[in-house]
C-alpha positions as CSV (number, residue, x, y, z in Angstrom):
1,M,249.9,241.8,-6.3
2,P,246.1,241.3,-6.7
3,K,244.4,243.2,-9.5
4,K,241.9,245.9,-8.8
5,R,239.1,243.8,-10.4
6,D,239.8,240.9,-8.0
7,L,239.7,243.2,-5.0
8,I,236.4,244.7,-6.1
9,A,234.9,241.2,-6.6
10,E,236.1,240.1,-3.2
11,E,234.6,243.2,-1.5
12,L,231.3,242.8,-3.4
13,S,231.1,239.1,-2.2
14,T,231.7,240.2,1.4
15,L,229.1,242.9,1.1
16,A,226.6,240.4,-0.4
17,D,227.2,238.0,2.5
18,D,226.7,240.8,5.0
19,L,223.5,241.9,3.4
20,E,222.2,238.3,3.4
21,S,223.0,238.0,7.1
22,L,221.2,241.3,7.8
23,W,218.2,240.3,5.8
24,R,218.0,236.9,7.6
25,A,218.3,238.6,11.0
26,A,215.6,241.2,10.2
27,T,213.1,238.7,8.8
28,H,213.5,235.5,10.9
29,D,212.1,235.2,14.4
30,P,214.0,232.6,16.5
31,K,211.0,231.8,18.6
32,K,208.8,231.3,15.6
33,E,211.5,229.1,14.0
34,A,211.7,227.0,17.2
35,R,207.9,226.7,17.3
36,R,207.9,225.5,13.6
37,Q,210.6,222.9,14.4
38,R,208.6,221.6,17.4
39,T,205.4,221.4,15.3
40,W,207.3,219.5,12.6
41,M,208.6,217.0,15.2
42,I,205.1,216.5,16.7
43,I,203.6,215.9,13.2
44,T,206.3,213.5,12.2
45,S,206.0,211.6,15.5
46,V,202.2,211.3,15.2
47,L,202.4,210.1,11.6
48,S,205.1,207.6,12.5
49,A,203.0,206.1,15.3
50,A,199.9,206.0,13.1
51,S,201.7,204.3,10.3
52,T,203.1,201.7,12.7
53,M,199.7,200.9,14.0
54,V,198.3,200.6,10.5
55,A,201.2,198.4,9.4
56,R,200.6,196.1,12.4
57,R,196.9,195.8,11.6
58,A,197.6,195.1,7.9
59,A,200.2,192.5,8.8
60,A,197.8,190.8,11.3
61,K,195.2,190.5,8.5
62,I,197.7,189.3,5.8
63,W,199.5,186.7,8.1
64,P,196.6,184.2,8.2
65,I,196.2,184.4,4.4
66,L,199.9,183.8,3.7
67,T,200.6,181.1,6.4
68,G,197.2,179.7,7.3
69,E,198.1,180.3,11.0
70,T,197.0,182.9,13.5
71,P,199.5,185.7,13.8
72,P,201.9,185.5,16.8
73,V,200.7,187.8,19.6
74,P,203.2,189.6,21.8
75,V,203.2,188.4,25.4
76,A,201.0,190.6,27.5
77,P,202.7,192.4,30.4
78,S,202.1,190.6,33.7
79,Q,199.7,192.0,36.3
80,S,201.1,193.8,39.2
81,S,201.8,191.6,42.3
82,G,199.2,193.4,44.4
83,Q,196.2,192.4,42.3
84,A,194.5,189.0,42.5
85,Q,195.1,186.8,39.6
86,G,192.8,184.2,38.1
87,P,193.0,180.5,39.1
88,P,196.2,178.7,38.2
89,P,196.2,176.4,35.2
90,E,195.2,172.8,35.9
91,D,198.6,171.3,35.1
92,A,200.2,173.7,37.6
93,V,197.8,172.3,40.3
94,E,198.7,168.7,39.3
95,R,202.4,169.4,39.4
96,S,202.2,171.0,42.9
97,E,200.3,167.9,44.3
98,Q,202.9,165.4,43.1
99,P,205.4,164.3,45.8
100,T,208.9,165.3,45.3
101,A,211.8,162.8,45.5
102,A,214.0,163.5,48.5
């Protein structure tokens, strides 16, 4: 059989939890909380993108110092097929003029 002291401690703990829930419900606005979370996500996304750009620029400046070579450049996306492209490279013209063995 539980002692009177243990029952009172349990009831006080339950009361404290209920009061805390009531306080949280009375003082927190769910819309405001959602807005704060969206703002946090936007700020962290912008800072992540900015730090990536700064890191790439720093790496591009450090690479020639460390290796003595130009930094590798990512391949540019190809132009859309509807746009006119520049003249083909000279070696491509030479290859197309050579007869093929049949």
